[in-house]
C-alpha positions as CSV (number, residue, x, y, z in Angstrom):
1,M,-35.7,-21.0,-41.2
2,N,-37.4,-22.2,-38.0
3,K,-35.8,-21.4,-34.7
4,I,-36.1,-23.6,-31.7
5,V,-36.8,-21.6,-28.6
6,S,-36.4,-23.4,-25.3
7,S,-38.3,-22.2,-22.3
8,G,-36.4,-21.1,-19.1
9,K,-38.3,-23.7,-17.1
10,N,-37.0,-26.6,-19.3
11,D,-33.5,-25.2,-19.1
12,T,-33.7,-25.1,-15.3
13,G,-35.0,-28.6,-15.2
14,D,-32.3,-29.9,-17.5
15,A,-29.6,-28.1,-15.5
16,F,-31.0,-29.6,-12.3
17,R,-31.1,-33.1,-13.8
18,R,-27.5,-32.8,-15.1
19,Y,-26.4,-31.6,-11.6
20,F,-28.3,-34.3,-9.7
21,F,-27.1,-37.2,-11.8
22,S,-23.6,-35.9,-12.1
23,G,-20.9,-36.5,-9.5
24,A,-21.0,-32.9,-8.4
25,F,-24.2,-33.5,-6.4
26,G,-22.6,-36.3,-4.3
27,M,-19.3,-34.5,-4.0
28,D,-21.0,-31.4,-2.5
29,Y,-22.8,-33.4,0.1
30,L,-19.6,-35.3,0.9
31,K,-17.8,-32.0,1.4
32,I,-20.5,-30.8,3.7
33,F,-20.3,-34.0,5.7
34,V,-16.4,-33.8,6.0
35,F,-16.4,-30.1,6.8
36,S,-19.1,-30.5,9.4
37,I,-17.1,-33.3,11.2
38,S,-14.0,-31.2,10.9
39,S,-15.6,-28.1,12.3
40,A,-17.1,-30.1,15.2
41,A,-13.7,-31.6,16.0
42,V,-12.0,-28.1,15.9
43,L,-14.8,-26.7,18.2
44,F,-14.3,-29.6,20.6
45,L,-10.5,-29.0,20.6
46,L,-10.8,-25.2,21.1
47,A,-13.4,-25.7,23.9
48,K,-10.9,-27.9,25.7
49,I,-8.1,-25.3,25.3
50,M,-10.3,-22.4,26.4
51,G,-11.6,-24.3,29.4
52,N,-15.0,-25.6,30.5
53,K,-17.4,-23.0,31.7
54,Q,-21.1,-23.1,32.4
55,L,-23.2,-20.6,30.6
56,S,-23.8,-18.7,33.9
57,Q,-20.0,-18.4,34.4
58,L,-19.3,-16.7,31.0
59,N,-18.3,-13.1,31.0
60,L,-19.2,-10.8,28.1
61,F,-16.1,-11.5,26.1
62,D,-16.5,-15.3,26.5
63,Y,-20.0,-15.0,25.3
64,I,-19.1,-13.0,22.2
65,T,-16.2,-15.3,21.4
66,G,-18.4,-18.4,21.7
67,I,-21.0,-17.0,19.3
68,T,-18.3,-15.9,16.8
69,I,-16.5,-19.2,16.8
70,G,-19.8,-21.1,16.4
71,S,-20.8,-18.9,13.5
72,I,-17.4,-19.4,11.7
73,A,-17.7,-23.2,12.2
74,A,-21.2,-23.2,10.7
75,E,-19.9,-21.2,7.7
76,M,-17.1,-23.6,7.4
77,A,-19.5,-26.6,7.2
78,T,-21.6,-25.2,4.4
79,G,-19.2,-22.9,2.6
80,L,-18.2,-25.2,-0.2
81,D,-16.2,-22.6,-2.2
82,Q,-14.1,-21.2,0.7
83,D,-10.8,-22.6,2.0
84,P,-11.6,-24.5,5.3
85,F,-8.2,-23.7,6.7
86,Q,-9.0,-20.0,6.7
87,S,-12.0,-20.7,8.9
88,I,-9.9,-22.9,11.2
89,L,-7.3,-20.1,11.4
90,A,-10.0,-17.5,12.3
91,M,-11.4,-19.8,15.0
92,A,-7.9,-20.4,16.4
93,V,-7.2,-16.6,16.5
94,Y,-10.4,-16.0,18.5
95,A,-9.7,-18.9,20.9
96,G,-6.1,-17.7,21.3
97,L,-7.3,-14.2,22.1
98,D,-9.6,-15.6,24.7
99,C,-6.8,-17.6,26.3
100,V,-4.5,-14.5,26.3
101,L,-7.2,-12.4,27.9
102,S,-7.8,-15.1,30.5
103,V,-4.1,-15.0,31.5
104,I,-4.1,-11.1,31.6
105,T,-7.2,-11.0,33.8
106,E,-5.7,-13.6,36.1
107,K,-2.5,-11.5,36.5
108,S,-4.0,-8.0,36.6
109,I,-6.8,-6.8,38.8
110,K,-7.3,-3.7,36.8
111,A,-7.5,-5.6,33.5
112,R,-9.9,-8.0,35.2
113,R,-12.2,-5.1,36.1
114,V,-12.2,-3.7,32.6
115,I,-12.5,-7.0,30.7
116,V,-14.6,-9.2,33.0
117,G,-16.3,-6.5,35.1
118,Q,-16.8,-6.2,38.8
119,P,-19.6,-6.8,41.3
120,R,-22.0,-3.9,42.0
121,V,-23.9,-3.4,45.3
122,L,-27.6,-2.8,44.4
123,L,-29.0,-2.9,48.0
124,H,-27.4,-2.7,51.4
125,E,-28.9,-2.1,54.8
126,G,-32.2,-0.9,53.4
127,K,-30.6,1.5,50.9
128,L,-31.0,1.1,47.1
129,Y,-28.1,2.3,45.0
130,R,-29.8,4.0,42.0
131,E,-26.5,4.7,40.2
132,N,-25.5,1.0,40.3
133,L,-28.9,-0.1,39.1
134,K,-28.5,2.3,36.2
135,K,-25.1,1.0,35.3
136,A,-26.4,-2.5,35.5
137,K,-29.3,-1.6,33.1
138,L,-31.8,-2.7,35.7
139,E,-35.1,-1.0,36.4
140,I,-36.5,-1.2,39.8
141,N,-39.3,-3.5,38.6
142,D,-36.7,-5.9,37.1
143,F,-34.9,-5.9,40.4
144,L,-38.0,-6.6,42.4
145,T,-38.9,-9.5,40.0
146,L,-35.5,-11.1,40.5
147,C,-35.9,-10.7,44.3
148,R,-39.2,-12.6,44.1
149,I,-37.8,-15.3,41.9
150,N,-35.2,-15.9,44.6
151,G,-37.8,-16.1,47.3
152,Y,-37.7,-12.5,48.7
153,F,-41.1,-10.8,48.4
154,S,-40.0,-7.9,50.6
155,L,-36.8,-5.9,50.5
156,D,-36.9,-5.9,54.3
157,E,-35.9,-9.6,54.1
158,I,-32.6,-8.7,52.3
159,E,-29.5,-7.3,54.0
160,T,-27.4,-7.0,50.8
161,A,-27.9,-7.7,47.1
162,V,-24.9,-7.8,44.8
163,L,-24.9,-8.0,41.0
164,E,-22.1,-10.3,40.0
165,F,-20.0,-10.0,36.8
166,N,-21.9,-12.8,35.1
167,G,-25.3,-11.1,35.5
168,N,-26.5,-13.1,38.5
169,I,-27.6,-11.4,41.7
170,S,-26.3,-12.7,45.1
171,F,-28.6,-12.1,48.1
172,L,-27.6,-12.0,51.7
173,P,-30.7,-12.4,53.8
174,S,-31.3,-10.4,56.9
175,V,-30.8,-12.1,60.3
176,K,-34.5,-12.4,60.9
177,S,-35.1,-14.0,57.5
178,R,-32.2,-16.4,57.2
179,P,-32.8,-20.1,57.9
180,V,-32.0,-21.5,61.3
181,T,-28.6,-23.2,61.5
182,P,-27.5,-26.0,63.8
183,E,-25.2,-23.5,65.5
184,D,-28.2,-21.4,66.4
185,L,-29.6,-24.4,68.2
186,S,-26.3,-25.3,69.9
187,L,-26.2,-28.6,67.9
188,S,-23.1,-30.3,66.4
189,P,-24.3,-32.5,63.6
190,R,-21.9,-34.9,61.9
191,Q,-20.3,-33.6,58.7
192,Q,-21.7,-35.3,55.6
193,K,-19.3,-36.7,53.1
194,P,-19.7,-36.9,49.3
195,M,-21.3,-39.9,47.8
196,F,-19.2,-42.0,45.4
197,N,-20.6,-44.0,42.6
198,V,-18.9,-47.3,43.2
199,I,-20.9,-49.4,40.7
200,M,-22.5,-48.1,37.5
201,D,-24.3,-50.3,34.9
202,G,-22.9,-53.4,36.5
203,K,-19.3,-52.2,36.5
204,V,-17.2,-51.5,39.6
205,M,-15.6,-48.1,39.5
206,E,-12.2,-48.9,41.1
207,E,-11.0,-45.3,41.5
208,N,-14.3,-44.2,43.2
209,L,-14.2,-47.3,45.5
210,A,-10.7,-46.4,46.6
211,S,-11.6,-42.8,47.1
212,A,-14.4,-43.9,49.5
213,G,-11.7,-45.9,51.5
214,K,-13.1,-49.3,50.6
215,D,-12.0,-52.3,48.6
216,R,-13.5,-55.2,46.6
217,E,-13.9,-57.5,49.6
218,W,-15.9,-54.9,51.5
219,L,-18.0,-54.3,48.4
220,K,-18.7,-58.0,48.0
221,K,-19.9,-58.3,51.6
222,Q,-22.2,-55.3,51.2
223,L,-23.7,-56.7,48.0
224,H,-24.4,-60.1,49.6
225,A,-25.9,-58.4,52.6
226,Q,-28.4,-56.7,50.4
227,G,-29.2,-59.8,48.3
228,F,-27.1,-59.3,45.2
229,A,-25.1,-62.2,43.7
230,D,-22.5,-59.9,42.2
231,E,-22.1,-56.4,40.7
232,N,-23.6,-57.5,37.4
233,D,-27.1,-57.3,39.0
234,V,-26.5,-53.7,40.3
235,F,-27.6,-50.7,38.2
236,L,-26.1,-48.2,40.6
237,A,-24.4,-48.4,44.0
238,T,-23.2,-45.4,46.0
239,C,-21.1,-45.1,49.1
240,D,-20.0,-42.2,51.3
241,G,-17.5,-44.2,53.4
242,E,-20.1,-45.4,55.9
243,N,-23.5,-45.8,54.2
244,F,-24.0,-48.0,51.2
245,Y,-26.9,-47.9,48.8
246,A,-27.5,-50.3,45.9
247,Y,-30.2,-50.3,43.2
248,R,-31.1,-53.3,41.2
249,M,-30.9,-53.5,37.5
250,I,-34.4,-54.4,36.1
251,Q,-34.7,-55.4,32.4
252,K,-37.8,-56.1,30.3
253,E,-40.2,-55.4,33.0
254,K,-42.8,-52.7,32.8
255,Q,-43.5,-50.8,36.0
256,T,-47.0,-49.4,36.3
257,P,-46.7,-45.6,37.1
258,W,-48.0,-45.1,40.6
259,F,-48.2,-41.3,40.2
260,V,-50.9,-41.4,37.4
């Protein structure tokens, strides 16, 4: 009696073909697509709840929470066999914990010092504080490098250096090294005002225009004075209440780079 022996390679190929041409292949990719969109939506929602912070503003716990939630979201997008609601619950717990700790640190100074940390003086009046450098895990060479990056090539130019809770170092320059101010020269310059984008991509930004203290009639006069027919020809226009700058929208025209 002859026995038919199939090779492992053929079995693997047959299994792959059965999986590829079956509905399971498309279903798995559909799940990945749906779970990815869902995890991105949950991340966006949690980020709004936790608040917007720049990377430089994150404390240690914020950093750890962000990495953990991102890792859970990635696992949720590709973990086809796990319950997605478990991942959502885990992310919500981490986000909730972050919000609770934010409230605690806002109310309690002691808790803020433990959770967020506190500034440490590294240099003051020509004295280096070795213990604070040690707590900050900073060697003297690292500190000198950070000084040079911030434009101080001599410690004599620095009055005080403070390590902030987010890892950045704030420098107070010595009197002889700080820039000259108008007050030093007995001058009284006019205070600058913020520039408002009153037109963007040919559309008038009504709220910004009102914040600048101007109206449509004033804007129309300014555009005509600079040779614009209407706002549709303007790519960007800015105003600080007194000065008005408008930039023309140029389409389908190649500009030869003058800096080449």
